[in-house]
C-alpha positions in Angstrom: 94.8 104.1 109.2 92.2 106.6 108.0 91.7 107.9 104.5 93.1 111.3 105.5 96.4 109.7 106.5 96.5 107.7 103.3 95.9 110.9 101.3 98.8 112.6 103.1 101.0 109.6 102.5 100.1 109.7 98.8 101.1 113.3 98.8 104.4 112.5 100.4 105.2 109.7 98.0 104.3 112.0 95.0 106.5 114.8 96.4 109.3 112.3 96.9 109.0 111.1 93.3 108.8 114.5 91.8 111.2 116.3 94.1 114.3 114.1 94.0 117.4 115.2 92.1 121.0 115.1 93.2 124.0 115.0 90.9 123.4 113.8 87.3 126.9 114.3 85.7 126.8 110.6 84.8 123.2 110.8 83.6 123.7 112.7 80.3 126.7 114.0 78.4 126.6 117.8 78.0 124.9 118.8 74.8 124.9 121.9 72.7 121.8 123.3 74.6 121.3 122.8 78.3 118.6 123.9 80.8 121.2 126.5 81.9 122.2 127.9 85.3 121.0 131.4 84.6 118.1 132.6 86.8 118.5 129.6 89.1 119.1 130.8 92.7 121.0 128.7 95.2 117.9 127.8 97.1 115.9 126.7 94.1 114.5 123.2 94.2 113.1 122.9 90.6 113.7 124.4 87.2 112.1 123.8 83.9 112.6 125.2 80.3 109.6 125.2 78.0 109.9 126.0 74.3 106.8 127.8 73.1 107.2 129.2 69.6 108.6 126.2 67.8 106.1 123.7 69.3 103.2 126.0 68.5 104.2 126.0 64.8 104.9 122.3 64.7 102.6 120.1 62.6 102.2 117.9 65.7 100.2 120.8 67.2 97.8 121.2 64.3 94.8 119.8 66.3 95.3 122.3 69.1 93.6 125.8 69.1 96.7 127.8 68.2 94.6 130.5 66.7 92.8 131.0 69.9 96.0 131.2 71.9 97.4 133.8 69.5 94.2 135.8 69.6 94.1 135.8 73.4 97.8 136.7 73.7 97.4 139.6 71.2 94.5 141.0 73.2 96.0 140.5 76.7 99.7 140.8 76.0 99.9 142.9 72.8 101.7 140.1 70.9 100.9 136.6 69.6 101.8 133.5 71.7 104.2 132.5 68.9 106.3 135.6 69.9 107.3 133.8 73.0 110.6 131.9 72.4 110.9 130.0 75.7 110.0 130.2 79.3 112.2 129.2 82.2 110.3 128.3 85.4 112.1 128.4 88.7 110.6 127.2 92.0 112.3 128.0 95.3 112.1 126.1 98.6 109.0 127.3 100.5 109.6 129.4 103.6 107.9 131.8 106.0 107.0 134.1 103.1 105.1 131.3 101.3 105.8 129.7 97.9 108.6 131.2 95.8 108.4 131.0 92.0 109.5 132.9 88.9 108.8 132.7 85.2 111.5 134.1 82.9 110.0 134.8 79.5 112.3 135.2 76.5 110.7 136.8 73.4 111.3 137.0 69.7 110.0 140.6 69.5 110.3 143.7 71.7 107.9 143.8 74.7 105.7 146.8 75.2 104.3 146.9 78.8 101.8 149.6 77.8 100.2 147.1 75.4 99.3 144.7 78.2 95.7 144.6 79.3 95.0 146.5 82.4 92.6 143.7 83.5 95.7 141.4 83.6 98.5 143.7 84.8 98.2 147.0 86.7 100.4 148.8 84.2 99.2 152.1 85.4 100.2 151.4 89.0 103.9 150.4 89.1 105.6 149.8 92.4 109.2 149.4 93.4 110.4 146.0 94.5 114.0 145.9 95.9 114.8 148.9 93.8 113.3 147.6 90.6 110.1 148.7 88.8 107.4 146.0 88.9 103.8 145.9 87.9 101.3 143.9 90.1 99.4 141.1 88.3 95.7 141.4 89.1 94.4 139.1 91.9 97.7 137.3 92.4 100.8 137.8 94.6 102.9 138.0 91.5 104.5 141.0 89.8 105.8 141.6 86.3 109.3 143.1 85.7 110.8 144.1 82.3 114.5 143.3 82.4 115.0 144.3 78.8 113.0 144.6 75.6 113.0 140.8 75.1 113.2 139.5 78.6 110.3 139.7 81.0 110.0 138.2 84.5 106.8 137.2 86.4 107.7 136.4 90.0 106.5 136.5 93.6 107.6 139.8 95.1 110.1 138.4 97.6 111.8 136.2 94.9 112.2 138.8 92.1 115.6 140.3 93.2 117.0 136.8 94.1 116.2 135.5 90.6 117.6 138.5 88.8 120.9 138.4 90.8 121.2 134.7 90.0 121.4 135.6 86.3 124.7 137.4 86.9 127.9 135.5 85.9 129.9 136.1 89.1 127.4 134.5 91.5 128.0 131.3 93.4 126.0 128.5 91.9 123.9 126.1 94.0 123.4 122.4 93.4 120.4 122.8 91.1 122.1 125.5 89.0 125.2 123.2 88.6 123.0 120.4 87.5 120.9 122.6 85.1 124.1 123.6 83.4 124.8 120.0 82.5 121.3 118.7 81.6 120.6 119.0 77.8 117.5 120.7 76.6 116.8 119.5 73.1 113.0 118.8 73.2 109.9 120.8 74.1 110.1 120.6 77.9 112.9 119.7 80.3 112.4 119.6 84.0 115.1 119.2 86.7 114.1 118.8 90.3 116.6 118.9 93.2 116.5 116.7 96.2 119.2 118.4 98.4 117.0 121.4 99.6 113.9 119.2 100.4 115.3 115.9 101.4 115.3 116.7 105.2 111.7 118.0 104.9 110.5 114.9 103.0 112.2 112.4 105.2 111.0 114.3 108.3 107.4 114.2 107.2 107.7 110.5 106.3 109.2 109.9 109.8 106.3 111.7 111.4 103.8 109.5 109.6 105.8 106.2 109.9 103.5 104.7 112.6 100.4 105.3 110.5 101.8 103.7 107.3 100.5 100.2 106.6 103.2 97.6 106.3 102.3 97.1 102.6 103.3 100.7 101.9 106.3 100.9 104.2 108.9 100.2 101.5 107.8 103.3 99.5 109.2 105.5 102.3 112.7 104.4 101.2 112.4 106.2 97.8 113.8 109.5 98.9 117.1 107.9 100.1 117.5 105.5 97.2 117.0 108.1 94.4 119.7 110.5 93.5 118.2 112.2 90.4 115.1 112.6 88.4 114.7 114.2 85.0 111.5 114.6 82.9 111.8 115.4 79.2 108.9 116.0 76.8 109.6 116.2 73.0 106.6 117.1 70.8 107.4 116.3 67.2 105.1 115.0 64.5 107.0 111.8 63.8 108.6 111.0 67.1 106.8 112.6 70.0 108.2 111.3 73.3 107.9 111.6 77.0 110.8 110.3 79.1 111.2 110.0 82.8 114.7 109.0 84.0 115.5 108.1 87.6 119.1 107.8 88.7 119.7 105.8 91.9 122.6 106.4 94.2 124.2 103.1 93.1 123.3 99.9 91.3 122.2 98.2 94.6 119.8 101.1 95.2 118.6 100.8 91.6 117.8 97.2 92.2 115.8 98.1 95.3 114.0 100.9 93.4 113.2 98.5 90.6 111.8 96.0 93.2 109.7 98.7 94.8 108.2 99.8 91.5 107.5 96.2 90.6 105.7 95.7 93.9 103.8 98.9 93.3 102.7 97.9 89.9 101.6 94.5 91.1 99.5 96.2 93.8 98.0 98.4 91.1 97.3 95.3 89.0 95.5 93.6 91.9 93.5 96.7 92.5 92.6 97.0 88.8 91.6 93.3 88.6 89.5 93.5 91.7 87.6 96.5 90.4 87.4 95.3 86.8 86.0 91.9 87.7 83.8 93.0 90.6 80.7 93.2 88.5 81.3 90.0 86.4 78.6 87.5 87.4 78.3 83.8 86.7 80.9 81.4 85.5 79.9 80.9 81.9 82.4 81.1 79.0 81.8 84.8 78.4 82.5 85.6 82.1 85.6 83.5 82.1 86.8 85.1 78.8 86.2 88.5 80.3 88.3 87.7 83.3 91.1 86.3 81.1 91.0 89.5 79.0 91.3 91.6 82.2 94.2 89.5 83.4 96.0 89.8 80.0 95.4 93.5 79.8 96.6 94.2 83.3 99.8 92.1 82.7 100.4 94.1 79.6 100.0 97.3 81.6 102.6 96.1 84.1 105.0 95.3 81.3 104.6 98.7 79.7 104.9 100.6 82.9 108.0 98.8 84.2 111.1 101.1 84.0 114.0 99.7 82.1 117.1 99.4 84.2 120.6 100.1 83.0 123.1 100.1 85.8 121.8 102.7 88.3 119.5 104.3 85.7 115.8 103.5 85.5 114.0 104.9 82.4 110.3 105.0 81.5 109.5 106.1 77.9 106.3 106.8 76.1 106.5 107.5 72.4 103.9 108.5 69.8 103.5 104.9 68.8 102.4 103.8 72.2 101.1 107.0 73.7 97.5 106.1 73.4 98.1 102.7 75.0 100.3 104.3 77.7 97.5 106.7 78.6 95.1 103.8 78.8 97.5 102.0 81.0 97.9 105.0 83.3 94.2 105.5 83.5 93.5 101.9 84.2 96.2 101.5 86.8 95.5 104.8 88.5 91.7 104.7 88.4 91.3 102.9 91.8 93.9 105.2 93.4 92.3 108.3 91.9 88.9 107.3 93.2 90.3 106.6 96.6 92.1 109.9 96.6 88.9 111.7 95.6 86.9 110.0 98.3 89.6 110.9 100.8 89.6 114.5 99.7 85.8 114.6 100.0 85.9 113.2 103.5 88.6 115.7 104.5 86.5 118.5 103.1 83.4 117.3 104.9 85.4 116.9 108.2 86.6 120.5 107.8 83.0 121.7 107.3 82.0 120.0 110.6 85.0 121.5 112.4 83.9 125.0 111.3 80.4 124.2 112.5 81.8 123.0 115.8 83.9 126.1 116.2 80.8 128.3 115.4 78.9 126.4 118.1 81.6 127.1 120.6 81.8 130.7 119.7 78.0 130.9 120.1 78.5 129.3 123.6 81.1 131.9 124.5 78.6 134.7 123.8 75.3 133.1 125.0 76.7 130.6 127.6 74.8 127.8 125.8 75.1 125.8 122.6 72.7 127.0 119.9 69.2 125.6 119.5 66.5 126.3 116.9 65.2 129.9 116.9 61.7 129.8 118.3 58.7 132.1 118.9 57.7 133.3 122.3 55.5 130.3 122.8 58.3 127.9 121.9 57.3 127.2 118.3 60.4 126.4 116.1 60.8 129.1 113.5 64.3 128.8 112.1 67.1 126.1 112.3 70.0 126.3 114.7 72.1 126.6 111.4 70.7 130.1 111.0 71.6 130.9 114.6 75.3 130.2 114.0 75.5 132.3 110.8 77.3 135.3 112.6 80.0 132.8 113.8 80.8 131.5 110.3 81.4 134.9 108.8 77.8 135.2 107.5 76.6 138.1 109.6 75.2 140.0 106.5 73.1 137.0 105.6 71.9 136.5 109.2 70.8 140.1 109.4 68.5 139.6 106.4 66.4 137.0 108.3 63.4 138.0 110.3 63.9 136.0 113.4 60.3 136.3 114.5 59.0 134.7 111.3 59.1 131.0 110.2 61.7 129.6 107.8 59.1 129.6 104.9 57.8 133.2 105.4 57.8 135.5 102.4 60.9 137.2 103.7 62.8 134.1 104.9 62.1 131.6 102.2 64.1 133.3 99.4 67.1 133.5 101.7 67.2 129.7 101.7 68.9 129.8 98.3 71.9 131.5 99.9 73.1 128.4 101.7 76.7 128.9 103.0 79.4 126.6 101.6 80.0 125.1 105.1 76.7 123.4 104.9 77.4 121.8 101.5 78.8 118.3 101.4 81.4 118.0 98.6 80.5 114.4 97.7 76.8 113.9 98.6 74.1 115.0 96.1 71.1 116.7 97.6 68.2 118.9 96.4 68.7 122.6 96.2 69.4 124.3 99.6 69.5 121.0 101.4 72.2 120.0 103.9 73.3 116.7 105.4 74.7 118.3 108.5 72.1 117.7 111.2 71.6 117.4 114.9 70.5 113.9 116.2 66.9 114.1 117.4 65.4 111.7 119.9 64.7 111.1 123.6 67.8 111.9 125.7 69.7 113.4 122.8 71.2 116.9 122.7 69.0 117.9 119.8 68.2 121.5 118.8 64.9 121.7 120.7 66.6 123.8 123.4 69.9 125.4 124.1 72.1 123.6 126.5 75.2 124.6 128.4 78.4 122.6 128.7 77.6 121.7 132.3 74.5 119.8 131.0 76.7 117.2 129.3 77.1 114.9 132.2 78.5 112.1 130.0 81.3 114.4 128.9 81.6 116.6 125.8 84.1 114.2 124.2 81.6 111.4 124.6 78.7 113.1 123.1 77.8 113.7 119.4 76.5 117.1 118.5 76.2 117.0 114.7 76.0 114.1 112.2 76.8 113.8 108.5 73.6 112.1 107.2 72.9 110.4 103.9 71.8 112.5 100.9 68.3 111.1 101.0 67.9 112.3 104.6 69.0 115.9 103.8 66.8 118.8 105.0 66.3 122.4 104.0 69.1 124.2 105.9 67.0 127.0 107.3 64.1 124.7 108.3 64.1 123.7 112.0 64.4 120.1 111.1 67.0 117.4 111.9 67.3 113.6 111.6 65.4 111.5 114.1 67.1 108.3 115.1 65.2 105.3 116.3 66.1 104.1 119.8 66.3 100.5 118.9 68.8 101.0 116.0 70.1 104.6 115.7 72.7 103.5 113.1 70.1 102.4 110.6 69.1 105.8 109.1 72.7 106.8 108.8 74.0 103.7 107.0 71.1 102.1 105.1 72.0 103.9 101.8 75.7 104.4 102.1 78.9 102.4 102.4 81.9 103.0 104.7 80.5 105.2 107.4 79.9 108.9 108.3 81.5 111.8 110.1 80.3 113.0 113.5 81.1 116.2 115.4 81.6 115.7 119.1 81.0 118.1 121.9 84.7 118.8 122.4 85.0 119.9 118.8 86.6 116.7 117.6 85.4 115.2 114.2 85.6 111.4 113.9 84.7 109.1 111.0 82.5 106.3 112.3 82.4 103.0 110.5 79.1 101.5 109.4 80.2 98.4 111.3 80.2 100.3 114.6 78.4 98.5 117.4 74.9 100.1 117.6 74.8 99.9 121.4 78.1 101.7 121.6 76.9 104.3 119.1 73.8 104.9 121.2 76.0 105.8 124.2 77.7 108.4 122.1 74.3 110.0 121.3 73.1 110.7 124.8 74.5 113.6 126.8 73.3 112.7 130.2 72.6 109.0 130.0 75.4 108.1 132.5 76.3 105.0 130.5 79.9 103.7 130.6 81.5 104.9 127.4 84.5 103.1 125.9 86.9 104.3 123.2 86.2 104.6 119.5 87.6 101.6 117.7 
């Protein structure tokens, strides 16, 4: 299973955890203040209420830049931030129109739309949305609507009328609205997330990825069906600040299964933490042994602190002011390996997308010129500019391309300054290089489809899907992107320059446009067959 699939799996698990909420009538007794069903449409999947004015004036917030927040709000909104009583945030199920969201802002003072900064809201250019006056918010798909002097809505255009109608008393309430009318809101932030609208989507996505999920993670796919409700509450008070996450299972048996899944997850996290924390401990002297004992004790304490407390079918995880620092340390320590893995997966995904764009540009070039691009040369064949310059018009960089003098070398007085304008597609997100250098290069060597000349598809006797066009090289092998220069691979061990200063492997763009991640443990002989375009060698499948 590749890192991209792991990243998608992590996203699914996170969505499952944060998107699950069914009925919670038995979760809490109705209090004096609830999240409330007003402004919650029937298709909403999440609602949150955030108190603003009271927390901003609380002694617990004295270390935060309240003055700055008030100054910004006065300049941009015409009122201080403390004039905002509370904000209700509503998120709808995504559809063809894209994400749906609305912010209902309740104020202590009257709102004057003319006092709002024109750089924030186009107050001088109102438009009509479903018969209601709305003001576009600059550089966003959102609009601002003044319902009354002390109620302002910021919403996506297609959701504004739906949210306003849901505030009426005679509308039929959906599942989330009914739940929101029961959940108490007594702290700073209360969030309710509904499972019913997204359960089919979550389970469908999990089902699609089931074959790629490692056995060690398979049990996590059960979470959407075992959980009935999730509620997150944040209470910021000077003497008893608290964050509480409550998960309600469908029944006690499901709660037992959930508890077991979380325990297994925490143990996996503990093992990852210990493996990383002790990796650099050398020797077996007393200090080394004591350090390992400390890491073991710390990780065990982390597991204890992060274990939800079970009461019937309710699982509760609470962090108070007394243990918030320790809890943050626990979270960081347990999640650090996962975060690093997620970052690496994101970087790999981003780099793969860069190569896909380069591959598409090469194909578009072929459509126009009937050949894949090579270096730009003079009449006598002297290389002047890289093939990367040749594909600029096909990566939406025509304006930059037209600034080059194609009959001059890359370092001419005209062309050299343009090197600083390297397009983002040539920038690797995780590999450090010198300014204007790129790691995306064509393999150079005898029998390889290098950039020394343009070749058509019919030249690839070995097959386009069996031939590498572009490689992701190490940072110390990077080249100036406009210079007609690419990585030269030795015939006896072509993998060596690509793996000597990196771990894991590298991406490669194949002639058919596919991008594959090749492991550093790949057989060099097999890799060599992937480099030639007309070697007529038998080529197997990628491992």
